[in-house]
Residue frames relative to the residue before (quaternion, step in Angstrom):
aa qw qx qy qz dx dy dz
M 1.0000 0.0000 0.0000 0.0000 0.00 0.00 0.00
S 0.1540 -0.8146 0.5591 -0.0010 3.58 -0.83 1.10
D 0.5141 -0.6235 0.4739 0.3498 3.53 -1.25 0.48
G 0.8032 0.2279 -0.2009 0.5124 3.58 -1.02 0.78
K 0.6812 -0.4453 0.4112 0.4105 3.55 -1.27 -0.65
D 0.1391 -0.7638 0.6257 0.0751 3.62 -0.80 0.97
F 0.0684 -0.7733 0.6302 0.0136 3.48 -1.08 0.98
D 0.3509 -0.7090 0.5672 0.2291 3.46 -1.09 0.81
G 0.2331 -0.8226 0.5005 0.1356 3.60 -0.23 1.18
G 0.6742 0.5017 -0.3348 0.4262 3.60 1.17 -0.41
G 0.7603 0.4213 -0.2016 0.4514 3.48 0.90 -1.04
G 0.2342 -0.8027 0.5040 0.2164 3.56 1.13 -0.60
Q 0.3327 0.7724 -0.4673 0.2725 3.54 1.08 0.92
G 0.5443 -0.6396 0.3924 0.3750 3.55 1.17 -0.15
P 0.7223 -0.4510 0.2737 0.4471 3.58 -1.13 0.04
Q 0.4288 -0.6797 0.5521 0.2223 3.62 -1.09 0.74
V 0.4022 -0.6878 0.5583 0.2313 3.60 -1.12 1.00
P 0.4247 -0.7136 0.4880 0.2688 3.61 -0.80 0.86
E 0.3808 -0.7177 0.5354 0.2305 3.65 -1.09 0.52
F 0.1381 -0.7799 0.6095 0.0359 3.57 -0.77 1.14
K 0.1861 -0.8120 0.5437 0.1020 3.57 -0.60 1.09
L 0.5622 0.6173 -0.3978 0.3803 3.62 1.18 -0.38
P 0.6645 0.4651 -0.3652 0.4570 3.63 0.81 -0.75
Q 0.6111 0.5141 -0.4001 0.4496 3.65 0.92 -0.48
L 0.6350 0.5156 -0.3552 0.4525 3.62 0.91 -0.62
K 0.6564 0.4996 -0.3318 0.4577 3.63 0.91 -0.71
A 0.6096 0.5492 -0.3472 0.4542 3.59 1.08 -0.67
G 0.6474 0.5175 -0.3219 0.4576 3.56 1.02 -0.72
W 0.6526 0.4869 -0.3248 0.4812 3.53 0.93 -0.84
L 0.6281 0.5567 -0.3378 0.4261 3.62 1.00 -0.76
R 0.6852 0.4666 -0.2891 0.4787 3.51 0.96 -0.89
A 0.5964 0.5519 -0.3486 0.4671 3.55 1.11 -0.65
G 0.6568 0.5252 -0.2992 0.4509 3.56 0.88 -0.97
L 0.6572 0.5052 -0.3178 0.4604 3.55 0.96 -1.04
M 0.6570 0.5316 -0.3263 0.4234 3.54 0.93 -0.85
I 0.6433 0.5247 -0.3071 0.4654 3.54 1.12 -0.88
V 0.6127 0.5267 -0.3324 0.4865 3.57 1.00 -0.90
L 0.6699 0.5214 -0.3165 0.4234 3.56 0.80 -1.05
V 0.6391 0.5113 -0.3026 0.4885 3.57 0.97 -0.94
L 0.7042 0.4448 -0.3255 0.4475 3.66 0.71 -0.79
V 0.6103 0.5245 -0.3771 0.4586 3.60 1.03 -0.62
V 0.6659 0.4983 -0.3268 0.4489 3.65 0.90 -0.93
V 0.6515 0.5155 -0.3076 0.4639 3.53 0.94 -0.93
G 0.6896 0.5134 -0.2688 0.4343 3.56 0.88 -1.03
T 0.7634 0.3632 -0.1870 0.5004 3.48 1.04 -0.77
S 0.6661 0.5202 -0.3239 0.4251 3.57 1.22 0.11
F 0.7345 0.3339 -0.2016 0.5554 3.54 1.23 -0.39
Y 0.0163 0.7615 -0.6471 0.0322 3.61 -1.10 0.74
T 0.2756 -0.7451 0.5875 0.1540 3.50 -1.40 0.42
I 0.2213 -0.7392 0.6251 0.1180 3.52 -1.07 0.86
D 0.4133 -0.7065 0.5296 0.2226 3.56 -0.86 1.08
P 0.6659 -0.5487 0.3326 0.3807 3.58 -1.19 0.49
E 0.7242 0.4241 -0.2498 0.4829 3.59 1.06 -0.64
E 0.6853 0.4940 -0.2871 0.4516 3.52 1.29 0.11
T 0.1648 -0.7307 0.6316 0.2000 3.52 -1.33 -0.08
G 0.2766 -0.7605 0.5593 0.1800 3.64 -1.06 0.72
L 0.2490 -0.7093 0.6537 0.0874 3.43 -1.45 0.80
V 0.1909 -0.7880 0.5797 0.0811 3.57 -0.44 1.22
L 0.0850 -0.7515 0.6540 0.0149 3.55 -1.04 1.01
R 0.1610 -0.7742 0.6095 0.0567 3.44 -1.08 1.02
F 0.8064 -0.0653 -0.0106 0.5876 3.55 -0.28 1.24
G 0.7142 -0.4577 0.2279 0.4780 3.55 1.19 0.76
Q 0.6586 0.4718 -0.3153 0.4943 3.63 1.21 -0.11
Y 0.4706 -0.6990 0.4697 0.2633 3.50 -1.02 0.99
V 0.1337 -0.8081 0.5728 0.0317 3.56 -0.81 1.15
R 0.8214 -0.0989 0.1258 0.5474 3.67 0.72 -0.74
A 0.3405 -0.6931 0.5841 0.2500 3.56 -1.41 0.20
A 0.2542 -0.7602 0.5854 0.1212 3.52 -1.25 0.69
D 0.3346 -0.7193 0.5718 0.2090 3.52 -0.97 0.96
P 0.7113 -0.4416 0.3210 0.4427 3.54 -1.32 0.19
G 0.5478 0.5938 -0.4574 0.3716 3.45 -1.18 0.92
L 0.5938 -0.5479 0.4176 0.4158 3.64 -1.21 -0.25
H 0.0329 -0.8113 0.5813 -0.0535 3.59 -0.84 1.00
F 0.3830 -0.7083 0.5647 0.1810 3.55 -1.32 0.47
K 0.0053 0.7678 -0.6405 0.0140 3.61 -1.05 0.77
I 0.5849 -0.5778 0.4345 0.3679 3.40 -1.33 0.36
P 0.4562 -0.7628 0.4103 0.2041 3.59 -0.72 1.22
F 0.7614 0.4118 -0.2996 0.4011 3.49 -1.41 -0.19
G 0.7162 -0.5262 0.2521 0.3829 3.45 0.94 0.95
I 0.4151 0.7040 -0.4667 0.3381 3.59 1.37 0.09
E 0.7639 0.1348 -0.0714 0.6271 3.59 1.10 -0.70
R 0.0096 0.7936 -0.6082 -0.0153 3.54 -1.06 0.77
V 0.3519 -0.7497 0.5382 0.1561 3.62 -1.09 0.61
L 0.1667 -0.7489 0.6382 0.0644 3.44 -1.07 1.03
K 0.1876 -0.8000 0.5581 0.1157 3.65 -0.56 1.12
V 0.0895 -0.7869 0.6105 -0.0018 3.49 -1.05 0.94
P 0.3531 -0.7683 0.4952 0.1997 3.61 -0.71 1.19
I 0.0741 -0.8431 0.5312 0.0395 3.63 0.10 1.14
Q 0.7043 0.4704 -0.2557 0.4662 3.65 1.08 -0.51
R 0.6184 0.5499 -0.3103 0.4679 3.49 1.28 -0.22
Q 0.3413 -0.7250 0.5620 0.2049 3.60 -1.05 0.82
L 0.2090 -0.7993 0.5606 0.0560 3.57 -0.62 1.25
K 0.1454 -0.7867 0.5909 0.1039 3.54 -1.26 0.31
A 0.1195 -0.7379 0.6519 0.1276 3.48 -1.22 0.55
E 0.2683 -0.7636 0.5802 0.0916 3.49 -1.03 1.08
F 0.0998 -0.7897 0.6051 0.0176 3.56 -1.12 0.91
G 0.8044 0.2073 -0.2071 0.5168 3.52 -0.86 1.05
F 0.7948 0.0333 -0.1012 0.5974 3.63 1.17 0.13
R 0.2040 -0.7530 0.6010 0.1736 3.52 -1.21 0.05
T 0.4593 -0.6633 0.5317 0.2577 3.65 -1.26 0.54
L 0.2314 -0.7914 0.5543 0.1137 3.44 -0.66 1.06
R 0.7965 -0.0797 0.0535 0.5970 3.47 1.01 -0.74
A 0.2298 -0.7875 0.5616 0.1077 3.61 -0.65 1.20
G 0.3738 0.7023 -0.5506 0.2528 3.49 -1.16 0.75
V 0.7793 -0.2536 0.2249 0.5271 3.53 -1.17 -0.58
N 0.7777 0.1508 -0.0719 0.6061 3.49 0.98 -1.07
S 0.1190 -0.8320 0.5403 0.0414 3.50 0.21 1.38
Q 0.2154 -0.7597 0.5982 0.1365 3.44 -1.25 0.54
Y 0.1257 -0.7596 0.6381 0.0077 3.59 -0.98 0.98
T 0.1433 -0.7337 0.6578 0.0918 3.33 -1.63 0.39
T 0.1815 -0.7824 0.5831 0.1220 3.55 -1.11 0.68
K 0.4578 0.7055 -0.4462 0.3059 3.50 1.26 -0.06
G 0.8100 0.2705 -0.2071 0.4773 3.50 -0.84 0.98
Y 0.6935 0.4603 -0.2482 0.4956 3.52 1.32 -0.18
A 0.3148 0.7590 -0.5171 0.2396 3.65 1.15 0.28
G 0.6234 0.5619 -0.3740 0.3946 3.65 0.90 -0.62
E 0.6599 0.5094 -0.3054 0.4602 3.58 1.16 -0.54
S 0.7959 0.3548 -0.1735 0.4588 3.52 0.93 -0.87
N 0.5840 0.5571 -0.3987 0.4355 3.71 1.09 -0.17
M 0.0231 0.8112 -0.5651 0.1485 3.59 -0.58 1.34
L 0.3502 -0.7108 0.5777 0.1959 3.51 -1.34 0.53
T 0.2748 -0.7713 0.5417 0.1902 3.64 -0.65 0.93
G 0.7234 -0.4908 0.2869 0.3918 3.47 -1.39 0.31
D 0.6947 0.4140 -0.2725 0.5213 3.67 1.23 -0.36
L 0.5723 -0.6563 0.3536 0.3417 3.52 1.19 0.66
N 0.4939 0.5979 -0.4690 0.4225 3.58 0.98 0.98
A 0.4237 -0.7108 0.4945 0.2659 3.49 -1.02 0.69
A 0.0549 -0.7810 0.6220 -0.0166 3.50 -1.27 0.72
V 0.2606 -0.7400 0.5978 0.1650 3.49 -1.11 0.65
V 0.0426 -0.8185 0.5711 -0.0444 3.61 -0.32 1.31
E 0.0553 -0.7600 0.6475 -0.0057 3.51 -0.90 1.07
W 0.0429 0.8220 -0.5566 0.1128 3.65 -0.73 1.09
V 0.2712 -0.7405 0.6001 0.1337 3.49 -1.33 0.38
V 0.1412 -0.7658 0.6210 0.0887 3.67 -0.86 0.86
Q 0.0915 -0.7728 0.6246 0.0651 3.56 -0.74 1.08
Y 0.0004 -0.8073 0.5825 -0.0948 3.52 -0.85 1.13
R 0.2040 -0.7344 0.6237 0.1733 3.55 -1.40 0.08
I 0.4243 -0.6795 0.5393 0.2598 3.52 -1.27 0.46
V 0.1170 -0.8423 0.5257 0.0236 3.57 -0.31 1.30
D 0.7763 0.1774 -0.1172 0.5934 3.61 1.20 -0.34
P 0.2920 -0.8203 0.4709 0.1417 3.55 -0.09 1.31
Y 0.6079 0.5657 -0.3328 0.4469 3.49 1.09 -0.77
K 0.6884 0.4586 -0.2694 0.4932 3.61 0.81 -0.97
Y 0.6324 0.5577 -0.3308 0.4239 3.55 0.95 -0.82
L 0.7838 0.3722 -0.1875 0.4605 3.51 0.98 -0.93
F 0.8277 0.3032 -0.0988 0.4618 3.56 1.05 -0.69
Q 0.6373 0.5617 -0.3272 0.4138 3.54 1.20 -0.37
V 0.7744 0.1748 -0.0719 0.6038 3.61 1.16 -0.73
R 0.3537 -0.7321 0.5401 0.2175 3.52 -0.96 0.91
N 0.8121 0.0652 -0.1145 0.5684 3.60 -0.90 0.98
V 0.0663 -0.8678 0.4924 -0.0098 3.53 0.81 1.07
E 0.6864 0.5034 -0.2991 0.4313 3.57 0.91 -0.95
E 0.6455 0.4970 -0.2999 0.4964 3.52 1.09 -0.85
T 0.6568 0.5007 -0.3349 0.4537 3.60 0.93 -0.81
F 0.6211 0.5386 -0.3249 0.4675 3.62 1.07 -0.80
S 0.6505 0.5094 -0.3210 0.4629 3.59 0.93 -0.91
D 0.6454 0.5092 -0.3145 0.4747 3.66 0.92 -0.90
M 0.6569 0.4805 -0.3342 0.4753 3.68 0.86 -0.84
S 0.6737 0.4969 -0.3340 0.4332 3.61 0.77 -0.73
E 0.6453 0.5101 -0.3060 0.4793 3.60 1.07 -0.78
A 0.6774 0.4663 -0.3123 0.4755 3.57 0.97 -0.75
V 0.6490 0.5008 -0.3607 0.4449 3.67 0.83 -0.63
M 0.6379 0.5344 -0.3226 0.4509 3.50 0.99 -0.93
R 0.6408 0.5092 -0.3252 0.4736 3.66 0.87 -0.87
R 0.6588 0.5104 -0.3224 0.4488 3.58 0.92 -0.89
V 0.7069 0.4645 -0.2815 0.4531 3.62 0.76 -0.87
V 0.6407 0.5073 -0.3038 0.4898 3.61 1.09 -0.75
G 0.6660 0.5191 -0.3043 0.4409 3.55 1.04 -0.74
D 0.6633 0.4804 -0.3121 0.4815 3.59 1.23 -0.24
R 0.7257 0.4004 -0.2538 0.4986 3.61 1.19 0.09
T 0.5427 -0.5869 0.4693 0.3753 3.56 -1.31 0.29
V 0.6795 -0.4881 0.3772 0.3972 3.52 -1.31 0.29
N 0.6589 0.5162 -0.3069 0.4530 3.56 0.98 -0.88
E 0.6473 0.4846 -0.3426 0.4782 3.59 0.99 -0.58
V 0.6545 0.4690 -0.3388 0.4867 3.67 0.86 -0.82
L 0.7630 0.4275 -0.2889 0.3893 3.73 0.79 -0.69
T 0.7793 0.3007 -0.1282 0.5347 3.47 1.33 -0.57
V 0.8832 0.1274 -0.0610 0.4472 3.49 -0.55 -1.22
G 0.7344 0.4592 -0.2529 0.4311 3.61 1.03 -0.64
R 0.3814 0.7345 -0.5040 0.2471 3.70 1.22 0.17
A 0.6737 0.4542 -0.3547 0.4626 3.69 0.72 -0.81
E 0.6549 0.5197 -0.3390 0.4315 3.66 0.84 -0.62
V 0.6205 0.5292 -0.3137 0.4862 3.50 1.11 -0.77
A 0.6474 0.5310 -0.3234 0.4409 3.61 0.89 -0.84
L 0.6938 0.4886 -0.2735 0.4529 3.55 0.93 -1.01
E 0.6908 0.4677 -0.3211 0.4483 3.53 0.93 -0.79
V 0.5984 0.5401 -0.3378 0.4858 3.61 1.17 -0.56
Q 0.6080 0.5337 -0.3459 0.4752 3.58 1.02 -0.70
G 0.7075 0.4760 -0.2937 0.4319 3.57 0.82 -0.98
F 0.6928 0.4581 -0.2972 0.4711 3.53 0.85 -0.88
L 0.6368 0.5200 -0.3588 0.4420 3.63 0.93 -0.56
Q 0.6279 0.5204 -0.3412 0.4674 3.55 1.00 -0.75
E 0.6511 0.5259 -0.3298 0.4367 3.55 0.87 -0.86
L 0.6433 0.4890 -0.3065 0.5031 3.66 1.13 -0.75
C 0.6099 0.5407 -0.3475 0.4635 3.67 0.96 -0.65
E 0.6913 0.4481 -0.2843 0.4903 3.54 0.86 -0.88
Q 0.6482 0.5336 -0.3121 0.4447 3.67 0.99 -0.74
Y 0.7213 0.3916 -0.2076 0.5323 3.56 1.11 -0.71
E 0.2991 -0.7781 0.4906 0.2540 3.62 1.28 -0.16
T 0.1529 0.7971 -0.5485 0.2010 3.50 0.67 1.20
G 0.4632 -0.6950 0.4877 0.2540 3.64 1.05 -0.21
I 0.6075 0.5634 -0.3266 0.4548 3.63 1.26 0.18
K 0.1678 -0.7598 0.6203 0.0987 3.50 -1.12 0.87
V 0.2906 -0.7744 0.5352 0.1715 3.60 -0.64 1.00
D 0.2886 -0.7872 0.5310 0.1230 3.66 -0.58 1.23
Q 0.8159 -0.1607 0.1588 0.5323 3.51 0.81 -0.92
V 0.1794 -0.7307 0.6427 0.1442 3.58 -1.18 0.58
V 0.0848 -0.7876 0.6103 0.0064 3.57 -0.79 1.06
L 0.2852 -0.7169 0.6126 0.1717 3.53 -0.97 0.98
Q 0.2929 -0.7921 0.5157 0.1445 3.64 -0.23 1.22
D 0.7916 -0.1148 0.1582 0.5789 3.59 0.63 -1.13
V 0.0149 -0.7646 0.6439 -0.0214 3.62 -0.96 0.98
N 0.1684 0.7785 -0.5803 0.1700 3.56 -0.58 1.19
P 0.5391 -0.5770 0.4857 0.3749 3.49 -1.33 0.28
P 0.6135 -0.5327 0.3940 0.4296 3.67 -1.08 0.41
D 0.6298 -0.5839 0.3686 0.3556 3.51 -1.10 0.69
P 0.6316 0.5106 -0.3908 0.4333 3.75 0.79 -0.55
V 0.7912 0.3353 -0.2032 0.4693 3.68 0.93 -0.59
K 0.3501 0.7576 -0.4809 0.2688 3.61 1.33 0.18
P 0.6509 0.4826 -0.3952 0.4326 3.77 0.70 -0.70
S 0.6477 0.4738 -0.3376 0.4920 3.72 0.81 -1.06
F 0.6587 0.5146 -0.3447 0.4272 3.69 0.69 -0.86
N 0.6620 0.4910 -0.3145 0.4710 3.60 0.88 -0.83
A 0.6452 0.4931 -0.3582 0.4607 3.61 0.98 -0.70
V 0.6514 0.5014 -0.3592 0.4419 3.51 0.88 -0.71
N 0.6725 0.4986 -0.3274 0.4381 3.59 0.98 -0.70
E 0.5964 0.5577 -0.3327 0.4717 3.50 1.24 -0.46
A 0.6398 0.4793 -0.3220 0.5072 3.51 1.11 -0.76
Q 0.6604 0.5240 -0.3297 0.4250 3.57 0.87 -0.65
Q 0.6780 0.4805 -0.2812 0.4801 3.38 1.07 -0.84
E 0.6045 0.4873 -0.3681 0.5114 3.62 1.14 -0.44
K 0.6083 0.5249 -0.3659 0.4695 3.66 0.94 -0.68
E 0.6760 0.4922 -0.2990 0.4598 3.61 0.84 -1.00
K 0.6170 0.5475 -0.3297 0.4591 3.65 1.08 -0.73
L 0.6822 0.4832 -0.2822 0.4706 3.59 0.92 -0.94
I 0.6423 0.5196 -0.3230 0.4616 3.51 1.08 -0.77
N 0.6353 0.5264 -0.3123 0.4709 3.56 1.02 -0.80
Q 0.6629 0.4917 -0.3191 0.4659 3.62 0.91 -0.89
A 0.6610 0.4800 -0.3279 0.4745 3.64 0.97 -0.83
Q 0.6552 0.4926 -0.3354 0.4643 3.57 0.96 -0.63
S 0.6220 0.5167 -0.3568 0.4679 3.56 1.06 -0.56
E 0.6461 0.5158 -0.3052 0.4726 3.57 0.99 -0.85
Y 0.6448 0.5326 -0.2990 0.4596 3.50 1.05 -0.81
N 0.6820 0.4768 -0.2778 0.4799 3.48 1.04 -0.89
R 0.6663 0.4908 -0.3206 0.4608 3.63 1.14 -0.38
E 0.7596 0.4099 -0.2329 0.4481 3.57 1.00 -0.83
I 0.6117 0.6061 -0.3284 0.3880 3.51 1.10 -0.77
P 0.6691 0.4859 -0.2797 0.4879 3.51 0.93 -0.95
K 0.6424 0.4982 -0.3411 0.4719 3.56 0.99 -0.79
A 0.6550 0.5039 -0.3195 0.4637 3.68 0.91 -0.73
E 0.6718 0.5059 -0.2901 0.4568 3.45 1.00 -0.87
G 0.6378 0.5297 -0.3220 0.4572 3.52 1.15 -0.66
A 0.6603 0.4999 -0.2974 0.4750 3.49 1.04 -0.90
A 0.6380 0.5170 -0.3308 0.4650 3.64 1.01 -0.72
L 0.6503 0.5034 -0.3149 0.4738 3.58 1.02 -0.87
Q 0.6311 0.5268 -0.3356 0.4600 3.66 1.07 -0.78
T 0.6510 0.4808 -0.3476 0.4736 3.67 0.95 -0.89
I 0.6261 0.5499 -0.3544 0.4244 3.62 0.86 -0.85
Q 0.7153 0.4766 -0.2608 0.4395 3.43 0.87 -1.04
E 0.5874 0.5409 -0.3364 0.4992 3.57 1.16 -0.57
A 0.6747 0.4872 -0.3030 0.4643 3.56 0.86 -0.90
E 0.6384 0.5003 -0.3223 0.4881 3.58 1.01 -0.77
G 0.6795 0.4691 -0.3253 0.4609 3.56 0.90 -0.68
Y 0.6369 0.5175 -0.3461 0.4547 3.61 1.05 -0.68
A 0.6546 0.5011 -0.3088 0.4744 3.51 1.08 -0.87
L 0.6344 0.5018 -0.3551 0.4687 3.68 0.93 -0.60
D 0.6272 0.5315 -0.3412 0.4557 3.63 1.04 -0.80
R 0.6905 0.4927 -0.2754 0.4524 3.50 0.75 -1.13
V 0.6308 0.4806 -0.3482 0.4998 3.67 1.00 -0.69
N 0.6841 0.4818 -0.3258 0.4402 3.62 0.66 -0.92
R 0.6408 0.5205 -0.3276 0.4595 3.59 1.03 -0.79
A 0.6331 0.5125 -0.3297 0.4773 3.63 0.98 -0.98
Q 0.6715 0.5041 -0.3120 0.4445 3.61 0.84 -0.93
G 0.6515 0.4916 -0.3013 0.4930 3.58 1.10 -0.69
D 0.6726 0.4684 -0.3226 0.4734 3.53 0.91 -0.62
A 0.6437 0.5152 -0.3117 0.4723 3.51 1.05 -0.59
A 0.6235 0.5223 -0.3124 0.4908 3.51 1.16 -0.60
L 0.6551 0.5125 -0.3084 0.4616 3.51 1.11 -0.92
F 0.6607 0.5008 -0.3160 0.4613 3.49 0.96 -0.86
T 0.6276 0.5203 -0.3626 0.4516 3.57 0.97 -0.71
A 0.6573 0.4998 -0.3235 0.4621 3.55 0.94 -0.87
F 0.6424 0.4990 -0.3555 0.4603 3.63 0.94 -0.73
Y 0.6423 0.5089 -0.3364 0.4640 3.61 0.96 -0.80
Q 0.6749 0.4585 -0.3473 0.4622 3.62 0.83 -0.70
A 0.6246 0.5129 -0.3479 0.4751 3.61 1.03 -0.57
Y 0.6345 0.5478 -0.2928 0.4600 3.57 1.06 -0.87
A 0.6737 0.5091 -0.2953 0.4469 3.39 0.93 -1.01
S 0.7025 0.4779 -0.2608 0.4583 3.60 1.02 -0.71
A 0.7758 -0.0298 0.0027 0.6303 3.61 1.16 -0.55
P 0.1957 -0.8388 0.4971 0.1048 3.56 0.07 1.23
D 0.6639 0.5109 -0.3238 0.4396 3.68 0.89 -0.83
V 0.6698 0.4859 -0.3038 0.4722 3.51 0.92 -1.02
T 0.6349 0.5277 -0.3377 0.4521 3.60 0.97 -0.83
R 0.6718 0.5088 -0.2960 0.4497 3.64 0.84 -0.87
K 0.6827 0.4520 -0.3195 0.4771 3.53 0.94 -0.81
R 0.6451 0.5295 -0.3494 0.4258 3.61 1.00 -0.72
L 0.6177 0.5288 -0.3140 0.4902 3.54 1.12 -0.82
Y 0.6374 0.5271 -0.3299 0.4550 3.61 0.91 -0.86
L 0.7100 0.4464 -0.2795 0.4674 3.59 0.76 -1.06
E 0.6336 0.5068 -0.3669 0.4551 3.70 0.91 -0.72
T 0.6487 0.5122 -0.3205 0.4627 3.63 1.06 -0.78
M 0.6727 0.4530 -0.3244 0.4868 3.58 0.87 -0.74
N 0.5778 0.5718 -0.3850 0.4370 3.60 1.01 -0.56
E 0.7460 0.4095 -0.2501 0.4618 3.53 1.02 -0.75
V 0.6602 0.5331 -0.2730 0.4531 3.59 1.21 -0.64
L 0.7170 0.5073 -0.2914 0.3790 3.57 0.67 -1.16
P 0.6059 0.5587 -0.3671 0.4312 3.65 0.99 -0.53
K 0.6919 0.4892 -0.2839 0.4487 3.50 1.12 -0.44
V 0.5942 0.5631 -0.3273 0.4719 3.56 1.43 -0.27
H 0.3871 -0.7628 0.4763 0.2036 3.64 -0.66 1.10
G 0.7873 0.1843 -0.0835 0.5824 3.62 0.91 -1.01
K 0.0786 -0.8109 0.5798 -0.0127 3.63 -0.60 1.11
I 0.0019 0.7517 -0.6592 -0.0222 3.59 -1.05 0.80
I 0.1237 -0.8041 0.5807 0.0311 3.40 -0.63 1.19
V 0.0337 -0.8271 0.5609 -0.0097 3.73 -0.54 0.97
D 0.5823 -0.5690 0.4714 0.3389 3.40 -1.22 0.31
S 0.5127 -0.6589 0.4577 0.3056 3.46 -0.98 0.69
E 0.6942 0.4633 -0.2450 0.4934 3.61 1.29 -0.52
L 0.4192 0.7104 -0.4609 0.3274 3.60 1.35 -0.02
K 0.3520 -0.7645 0.5069 0.1863 3.42 -0.93 0.96
G 0.8052 0.0297 -0.0293 0.5915 3.68 1.13 -0.49
V 0.2751 -0.8055 0.5079 0.1326 3.53 -1.05 0.67
L 0.3614 0.7716 -0.4539 0.2609 3.49 1.46 0.30
P 0.6534 0.5136 -0.3446 0.4365 3.71 0.84 -0.74
L 0.6884 0.4890 -0.3032 0.4417 3.60 1.11 -0.55
L 0.6523 0.5579 -0.3267 0.3957 3.63 1.07 -0.39
N 0.4255 -0.7109 0.5120 0.2268 3.58 -0.99 0.85
L 0.0909 -0.8515 0.5160 0.0214 3.58 -0.18 1.27
N 0.5644 0.5612 -0.4008 0.4537 3.64 1.20 0.10
P 0.3389 -0.7732 0.5069 0.1740 3.66 -0.42 1.26
T 0.7000 0.4969 -0.3062 0.4114 3.58 1.00 -0.71
Q 0.5234 0.6412 -0.3955 0.3982 3.47 1.31 -0.36
E 0.4985 -0.6477 0.4717 0.3309 3.65 -0.93 0.93
K 0.4502 -0.6647 0.5367 0.2597 3.46 -1.00 0.76
G 0.0453 -0.7794 0.6248 0.0081 3.52 -0.88 0.92
G 0.5119 -0.6210 0.4960 0.3259 3.51 -1.12 0.50
Q 0.0637 -0.7707 0.6331 0.0342 3.53 -0.96 1.02
């Protein structure tokens, strides 16, 4: 490179173009930078990692080609193949009638804006606010991603429809009190049947009724009805207790009276039969020896009668008068003779 303009006086070739080495150096760095970026893009789009609780579905130009287990894997870069990760080992949940704002020791929930999910009509035409949770797992990732469009929204609609159907077949008292567990089990069964019918790839683990209450405008009236029903049940239980105490006592007394009457009847019959047998024996003895029987009966009768008589006077049957034998002195002490 020279200062000013250099001319070749001998050759007549015109001015010479100066050589710049610095631009050549910049072009080399640019090519190197492009190569590094290209390598990073290739590496970044060629390898992916699947977590232990997930499975990966590899799509090539949008078509499913294979599944990937947990670990590090390779795929065709530049977006030719892409991976959809599905948490198959994690238990998921769907909330209805409320949403969790913050989970933890002091969890926070909100029901604002979700009344349309929880307001239901029972079988006896009463209103109820039903809040529930569906816990589920993804057991077939392919069906979960490709068989149903908007599978989460579809699953939510199915859950709400099944809950309304089951609640609509029961009274409000069953839904609010004793029938809650049965409602949850029935909803779980029907919802699983629908998931299999629609091939959602979802397995329902549990349905939990979080809170079931009457709507706020009718809570006072509902509480009054509950108090009346509780008072009714209390009076019925008291009457049943009194019944259980008095009826067995009366039944026992009646049974005792019947048994005493049966015993008395049996005793009288046995005595009558014994007397009849004795009379028959006496008659047979009398018929065989009338004089002896009469004398024996007389002696036996006297043996029973005479000990009961305090004063006894024995006279001879041939005695003509009894005056000398009588005590005519009223002041004399009476003595047994």
